Each structure stands twice: as structure tokens, then as C-alpha cells.
C-alpha positions, 0 to 999 in steps of 0.5 A: 905139739897141739893147740889147746883151749886155754893156750895163750900162744900158737904152737909155733911159739912153743916150738921155737922155745923148744928149739932154743932149749935143745940148742942150749942142752946140746951146748951144755951136754945135758941129756934131759931137763926136769922142770917143775915150776909154774914159770917153766912149765907155763913157758915151755907148754902153756900149762895153767892151774889155779892151785900153784899156791897149794901145799898139797896139790900135785900139778905137773912136771915137764921132761924134755930129752935131748932128742926133742922128746917132751912128756908131761907128768901129772895126776889124774885130778889135774890131767884134764886141766893139763890137757886143756892148756898144755901143748904137750901131747904125751901125758904121763898120768899116775894113779889108778890105771896109770903110773904107780907114783908121781916120780915113776911118771916123771922118770918114765920117758927117761927110762924109755930113752935110756937116760936114767944114768945121763946128765939131767938138768934141774931147777938148781941155781940162782932164780930157780926153785923146784916145786916138789915137796921134800919127800917127792924130791927125795923119791925123784933123786932116788929114782935118778941115783945113778944120774949126774944131776946138774944145775940148769938155771943158767941154761933156762935164763939164757933161753928165757931172757930174750923175749919173742915179739909175741911175748913183748905184746903181752908185756906191753899190755901188762905195763899198760894196765899197770900204769893206768890202774895206779894212776886211777888209784892216785886220782881217787886219793883223799885224806883219811883214805886207808892204804887198803882202800887205795889198794882196792882201787888199784886192784879192781882197775887191774881186773877191769882192764883185763889182768888175770891176776896180780902181784900182792902189791906193796903199798905203804904211806907215812913215817911209821911205814917208810921202813917197811920194805915189800910190805902189804897195805895196812888199814892205816889212814893216809894223812896229809904230807904222807909219802905213798909208795906203790910197788908191783903190778898185774899179770897179763897172759902170764907176763908181769909188769912191776913198777914203783910210783909215788904220791903225796896228799898235800906237799912233800918237804923240800928234802923229800922232793929233792931226794925223789927227783935225784933218785928218779933221774938216776933211773933215767940215767940207767935207761939212757945207758941201755944199748944192745951189745954193752955189758949189763953192768954198765947200766948198773954203774951208770945208775950208781955213779949218778947216785954216789955223786949226788948230795944224797949219797949217804942215803944210798942204801947198802941193800940197793948198792950194786944192784938196780933192777931185774929182768921181767917176764913170766916171773916178776924177778928174772935173771939177768939182774941189773947188777955190777956182777952181770957181764952178759951183753944186752940184747934186743928183746931183753926186758927189765925193771930199773929201780934205784932209790934213796932211803932216810929214816923218817923221810921215806924210801924215794925213787921210781921203777920203770919197765923197759925193752932193749931195742936194736938201737937203744931201749923203749920205756914200756911204762910211759906215765907220770913218774913224778912225785904226784901231789893230790 
């Protein structure tokens, strides 16, 4: 492995990640992994590009073999960018004077090591996606028609779910940028400001404080907007009494923060305030339950018990029941989830977003989201800021 100009971690970090995934491959009997997504290629190599959203650009695919071999397949157009950010020395380039096709470049390492008929792990399974168009995927499957193609999601999440000390540094900074920027936006609120203007205040502060990019954050306010889950901001003016919800966060060195904060211009109704307070307390009940060694489902159950035993249990929405958050890292929604189905024990170094809420039509979607780190003795809130229903 090599240190590159755009690398955001030392080579030793990538070497440790490779060791973890090789141990998992051996345990699962997997001969090779083929990884295509922005998250996985970044996590294992540091590869960065600005065109992941492109529907036509070919970026790069990482191949890892059970003996520790790594090759990065890419196009001639992307090769220099890959070499400037990727720790992998073995570049397999297709095009003039290179491999005749992208898929030939991808499988070349497998051919050399006699693994084309082996057990090959792909980004199949919960929370993973293959970043190849249909035609390329079919070409790749044809090249590997004699291989056993298996899901690698469980292996990848096992490797990625516990963050290293260096990853935690990045997450802390992302969270710090997030809480300061949303507060800056709320401090600038005034009656008649549009959702888009508030969005602009928050986003500009993200970048001023060092974010490299951000989620397209959710932002909505007012009775006609309360039901619009995961909605982008509109040009609607924010008026007195409107509950404002901001959801999302920035990316710092590839790592996400994702929180919910709420505010109101003037005063909320008594019902809104009380519903918010109970949902907020449910979040902290979940946080109090976090301890290394306990199953993740116990955190989910602690949140649900508090909500179901409250006077607002009827507004505990079906969409939220049984699942109250997700892991965070180089993806905004990572596994394991904070869910009744998650039997995995909590481990120090895991990072989560916990986000219970109540919803009542015409009243609002009310609650908060906090980011936390599991520690040796319990947990640490990575987003310590004003999480009350802020009044402006």
C-alpha cells in the first residue's frame, strides 16, 4: 500500500482494515471480494471522486483476494484521480493499451490467482448496493458464471461497524460542525424567512467550518409540511407558531453526522411541547441503556417501552416502531440498526444515531436525533448541544 496526496488516513489504517476483512473472509470461506460502492472503495482504499452521482461515468472497483491481494480496476479517465487518492498500488486500467473492457479489468486478478470459479463475495444484502449499471453487471456475472456468488453485506458490516480511534476523530469533527451549524441557522431565524433561506444559512456554515460535502438535509416547517418525511426545503415562509424540523448533517473526511433539531418562532402549543418532551426523553432513555455487551435490541426496547407507556402512545407511528436509529460512519445509514431484530452485542467503538419521534397530523413530527459513541463503560453523546424545542 502507498500513501497518496488525497489520502485522509495513514497507510497503517488501511492495512488494519484489510486484516479485519481478510479474517472475515477466511471465516466465511470467501475467496475474493468485489466492491464497487463509494462507501466501500473509500473505506478500504481512500478512493475519492466527484462523480459518484453520475449515471455514465465509470469510477472504480476494488478486488480483494483471500491471500491479501488488492487490485483497483478503473478507466483511463479516472486513473490519475484514483492514483492520487487510492492506497492500492495495483491499478488495472481498461481502454487504449489496457484491458479491453471494465469487466476484464475487474476479473483479471481473479484469473491470475485461479479464483474465477471460487466463492466470490458481492455487495448483496441489507444496506449494500452495487455501483454498476445493468449491462456491466450482466457482463461481470457472465465472466464469473462458474463462480459461486455470495452476499458479503454481513461481512462488510462486521468489519465497518466498530470504528477505529482515527475514524472516531473524523466523526467527532462532523458532529461538532453539525451542532454548531444548525444552531447558527436557528439563531438567525425570523418570521417570514423561507425554509430555503434557513437551509442556506445552515449549509454555508457547514462549509465554513470545514465540511467537504453534506447530506441534502431535510427541512420542513408548518402544518402543511409536517407529514412530508425526508423532504427537501421549500420556498414557503416560516410563520409564527410553525414547528421547524432540521434533519441530516455534514460529511467530514468521508464521515457523516446525522441529527434532528427542532425550533419554533414564538410558542408551541402545550400539546406540541409535551409530545416533544416525551419523545426527547425517549431518546435519552435509549442512550442510558447503551452498554457494551448488551444486545442492541435492548436499546430499542428501552426507547419503545418509554414511548408506549406514555400518554402519547397512539401517536407512536408504525414506521418508527421497533426501529429507533441506525449506525453512522462513511454511510449515513449503516448497519447494525437500533432495532428489535438486532441481536448483535454492542461493542466499544460502535457509533449510532438514535431518533424516536411521535407524529400527529396537524401537530407535527416531534422528537430529536442524537449521535453517540459506545465506550468501554457506557456511551458518549457526540452531539452535545441544545436539544430542546428552541424558541425564537
